[in-house]
C-alpha positions, 0 to 999 in steps of 0.5 A, a space after each residue: 569711857 570717852 565722853 563724846 558729848 563732853 568733848 564736843 558739846 561741853 556737856 556735864 555729867 556725874 562721870 565727868 567728875 571721875 574722868 576729867 578732873 586733874 587732881 583726881 589722879 593717884 597712881 600710888 594706890 591705883 585710885 582716883 584722888 583719895 577714891 578707890 576704883 569704880 568696881 564692876 561687880 558681876 554679882 551673878 553669872 546666871 542670865 535669862 539671855 545668851 548673847 553672842 558677845 557675852 564677856 562673862 559667858 553667862 547662861 541660864 544655869 544656876 551657879 552655886 558658888 556665887 557670893 552669898 548675901 553676907 559675903 556681898 555685904 562684907 565686900 560692899 563694906 570693904 569697898 566703902 572703907 576704900 572709898 570706892 565711888 561707884 559699884 556697877 552691878 552687872 552679871 549675868 543678869 543682876 536682876 535675877 539675883 534675889 537679894 539685888 535690891 538689898 545689896 543696892 540699898 546696902 551700898 547706898 547706906 555705905 555712901 557708894 553710888 550704884 548703877 545697874 547693867 542689865 538686859 532690861 527684859 525683866 524690868 516690869 513696872 513693879 521692878 522699875 519702882 523697886 529700882 528707883 526706891 533702892 536708889 540706883 543712880 543709873 540703869 544701863 540697858 543693853 540693846 544691840 540692834 533693832 527688833 529681830 537683829 537684837 533678838 538674834 544677837 541676844 539669843 531670845 525672841 522678844 528680847 528687844 520689845 521687853 528691853 524697850 518696855 524696860 526703858 519706858 518703865 524706868 522713865 515712867 518712874 523717873 529713873 535715869 536710864 540709857 542704852 549700851 550698844 556693842 559695835 560689831 559686824 552683826 550690827 554695824 549697820 544699826 548705829 544710825 537706827 540707834 540714834 533714831 531710837 534715842 530720839 523716839 524714846 527720848 533716851 538721854 544717855 548712850 554708850 557705844 562699846 567696842 567689842 572685847 574678845 573675852 568669854 563668848 566674845 572670844 569667838 567673835 575676833 573675826 566678827 569685829 569691824 574693820 579699821 575703815 568701819 571703825 573710823 566711819 562709826 566714829 564719824 557718824 557718832 560725832 556727827 550725831 552727837 553734834 546734832 543732839 548737842 547737850 540733850 543726850 550724853 554720848 560715850 564710846 567705851 573700850 577703844 581709846 583709838 576713839 580719843 585720838 581719832 576725835 582729837 585729830 578730827 578736831 584739829 581739822 573740823 573743830 579748831 575752837 575745841 581742839 585745845 580743850 579736847 586735848 587737855 581733857 583727854 590727857 587728864 583722863 589718861 586713857 585706859 585705866 583697867 587696874 587703876 581706876 576700874 576693877 572687877 569682882 566676879 560672882 565668886 569673889 575673884 578680883 580682876 583688872 576689869 570685867 573682860 580680863 577674867 583670866 587674870 585674878 589677883 585674889 579673892 575677897 572671901 580670903 582677903 579684903 579688896 583693898 589689900 588685894 588691890 594694893 598688893 603689887 606682887 602680881 606682875 599684871 596688876 603691878 604692870 597695869 599701874 605704870 604700863 607704858 614701858 611694858 607695851 610693845 610694837 605699835 602701842 609701845 611706840 605710839 606718840 599718843 600714849 598719854 591719851 590712850 595708855 595702850 588701849 585694851 590689853 585683853 584684845 592684845 592677849 586674845 590675838 597674840 598671846 602676849 598681854 603687852 602686845 599691841 591692841 589689834 583693834 587700834 584703827 589708827 594708821 602708822 602715820 597718825 600714831 608716829 611709827 614706821 611701817 617696819 615696826 610691826 603690829 605686835 
């Protein structure tokens, strides 16, 4: 995640303590300081929607092989022992899981901060109260357009209105809540409308995700935005962030070309912020899949992040998470810990590796078949990254 409001407006949030603290780095165990990684736990694959871009390929089916309550408790206890700071309960739709509040409460008892990644359509007034009571620190509700645009993308009429209702119900009980928006060709023109929605609903946190070609998102490779559109999107996001100031936390996710682009813009437009921006971006270090972010899917398989389900390092039913995460016999996990020497093409030659770290490996593999090839979603020019024209795209 790149804290756009942090970098441009000097705002502060809990996540900044994990992203921008120099002493937080500990490459040896792939963790942050003495902490384990942030863990995305896809606690179910079942979902009441069927989104075009779903990395998990979720649908309305019941999947019988998901972790039981006791197995999930065991996982959470193990994560606590490994000093994991945050569990992101995701899915599918996590609120479909019958024991979700028990799991969240158990995480709280084990000193792990819980966030909820949801489509928001199931958050009625009573559920909002349960979320607040369970101790969820933050609810991220996915909206990918306004009205029918969102409903078409998410495969269900009325999903937008239900999601907005979910946001309002959270706010009514004092539950921190924000938006998650994945940029692609279907909704690229909706970004400005999302900022209007932020003001209208008084939403104080928004994450703009870049499309990752995983799950059903694999069929959307040709529906990603162009390099020109990616640059224009960042220009708009930066301008709107400056307008909002410290009132709203704005982040972009899953494309560290944004970090470089922001810094290059700062050199021209925000010279007073240039030095601090570079310092924070270097501390952050770019993509940290397999280092400070991990994924456990609904069956208990461990992956470097929630988008890279085709690479599994072990299963928590058979082995403790800590033992899986610190076993470097898997070449992908080992490589991710110190990937710079493995990167190829533009990524391998890029002069901004210290603040990008090779961007997103899943996109590279989806397009080229090579996990260590260049990320095709990097929208920076060869000149901006310091490579020559004949060094190719992979």
